[in-house]
C-alpha positions, 0 to 999 in steps of 0.5 A: 532500534526495536523492530516491534516498537517501530512497527507499532508506531508506523503500523498504528498510524497507518491503521488510523489512516486505513480506518479513516480510509474506510470511513471515507469509502463508506461515505463515498459509496453512500453518496455515489453508489457503485455505478459509472461515477464511482468507476470513473473516480476509481479509474482516475485515482488509480493513475496517480496512485500507481505513479506514487507507488512506482516512483514516489514512495516505493522506488524513490525510498528504495534507492534514496534511503540506503544512499542517504544513510551511507552519506550520513555514515561517511560524514560522521567524522566530519565537522557538523556530523554526517547529517550535513553530508546526507542533506547535501546529497538530498538537495542535489537529488531535489534539484534534479527531481523537482524539474522532472516532476513538474514537466512529467505532471504537465505532460500527463495533464495535457495528454490526459485524453490518450492516457485515459484511452490507454487506461480504459482501452477507449471505454468501449461500453460507454459514451463519448460524454462518459469518456470525456468525464474520465479525462476531466477527473484524470486532469484534476487528480494528477497534480497529486503525484507532484506533491506526494513525490516531494513528500516522499523525499522529505519522508525518506530523510525523516525515516532515516533519522528514525522519525518514522511516525511523521511520514506514517501520519501523512496519509491521515491528512489525505483521508481527512481532506477527502472526508471533509470534501464528501461531507461539505461538497456532496451533491444529489448528482453522483457525477458532481460528488465524484468530481469534487472528490477528484479536486480534493485528491490534489488538495490533499497532496498539498496539505501532506507536503505542508505537514512534512515540510513543517516536520522537517524544519522541526527536526533541523532539516532544511533543504535549499532549492538550487540549480540542477546538479547532475553529479555522479551520486545523483546519476546513480540515484536515477539509475537505481530508481527506474528498476526499483520502480517496477519492483516496488510497484508490481502490485500497483501495476497489476491493479491498473491492468486489472482496472483497465480490463474491468472497465472495458470488459465488465458491466458498470460497477465492476471497477467499484467492486474491485476497488472496495475489495482492494481497500479492505485488503489494503487495511492489513497490507498498510498496517503490516506490510508498509510498516515493516517495509518502512522500518526494515529498509533503513535498519538493514541498510545501516546494519549491512553498512556497518558489516553486521550481516548476522544482525541484518539476517536476524532482523529480517527473520523477525520481520518475517515472523511478525508478518506471518503472525499478523497476516495469516489471521487477516487472510483467513478472516477476510476470506471467511467474513468478507460479506459481513465486513463489506455489509457493515462498511458499505451497505447503505445509501446507494450501495445495496446487498448485491453490491455487497455480495460482489465486493465480498467475492472480489475480496476473497479472491484478493485475500488469497494473495495477502501474505504475498503482498506483505512478504514482498515488503519484507523480502525486497529490503534485502535487495535494496539495502545491497543496492540490487534493484535489478533482481526485484524488477526482473521478477516483478516483470515476470509477475506482471506478465503472469498477471496479464495472462491470468487476467485475460484467461479469468475475466470472462469466466469469473467476471469481477473475481477474475482480476483480483485472483490474477493479481493474487496469484501473480504476487505469489509468483513474485514472492517465491522468486524473491525468496528463492534468490535470497536463499540461494545467495545466502542472504536470507536463511529461515532460522529454527525459530521461524521454521518452528512457528510458521506451520503452527501459525497456519494451523492457528489461523485455520482454527480461527477461520473455522470458528468465524465461519459458524459465527457469520450468521449470528452477526449478519442481522446487525451489520446492516442495521443502524450505524451504531449497530453495524460498527458495534457488530464489526468491532465485536466480530473482529475482537472475537476473531482476535481472541480465538486466534490468540487462544489457538496460537497459544494452544498450538505452541506457536507463541508462548506468553513469555515469548510474546512479551519478549517480542514486544518489549522495548 
């Protein structure tokens, strides 16, 4: 399987989803603004998003995909092929996980009041009515977890069958549903619009589940519902999920902590600045990091299962190379050009120039950790493919403690920039620990090609940043103009950065034309 082609498929669809997400956020801030209503929605949406990252997508995929692939490999000589054995395992997993999900979702919805208190530390700066409103939004959004967890099970099966694009396309339906709700059901009162968005979140989960179910049937995958079967394989799956949850969701947990502190200690609107900045930061993370993580885990687990250690290491080296090639310029661009980017996307309607400035400041702090956020996705498959979920969770726990300490230390002096900077530093600590342990075990060794290219790519990204710094003022008048002007200016700004980075990469020798063709060739 060609890594670059698979990443292109997943990353292209993820990019489409992220672009739709930016359109959604642009509409949301136009109709709602950066205020209590927007803060309340971000607080409520953060909770199912956290559990999605911890249990549904990150942890479940990390534990399920290697086990599913092993079952398929073990049954290849049996009548009906290996897929039949893999699907039997998937049905056993579904029989146990579905009741757990239903009960857990019901408990959280019933206990929404104390859950909201923990999320916001009682929301000390607001009124009782405002706190009750956040509780309501929590109840409306949380069913999303149930739907998206089932999506992750079906998506994990399709990823193992190398049908990566189906699962990667599912988030597009989330953003399309929320955009439709904004256009059709927005109101003059921001509280009503935010409430309708909360309802649309859960509706989008049901839509995504229907899409995956339909795709699985087309691939010949049909899972039967049966009585819970807690056999040794399912017990092993559950044992792997819990440690993988913290390892896969360290960034999400850090963001929840940051959101809670911002909601309780900073002025109204601060949660929205942090959210908007995180959404921009998530664009390259979704395009590169999630795409690489999706492709690398099943690929490495299959190579290791076949005893092809050298090929697994080569795959991970090329994954690191692709990550750095795409991540370093994105990091520099978001730091240098954060203000015009935020203005083009968000500054209209109820979102003003001050909101843009604060969002750009939070974005610069977040972006310092962008390489770390993505390299986590490249390094953790090296653990999960070997069924080691304990080491990543140990390091993720240390990372979360670092994040909490830095949040408390930085939130007062730096305000809305403190939580993003704490998250970035904590993620960097996590990556350093993951890399050191893999290298110490001999399970990842940077090859000469990666060692040669890395410093040259850093220089190329810095040269691009210097050029874009001087071009910022040229684009500023256009990014706050009409919709056509702002989108045109944004496209030209991004395109100019890409061209400058490409020229700098060839000038520094980071890549040659022939090497780039070889990298993307099927």
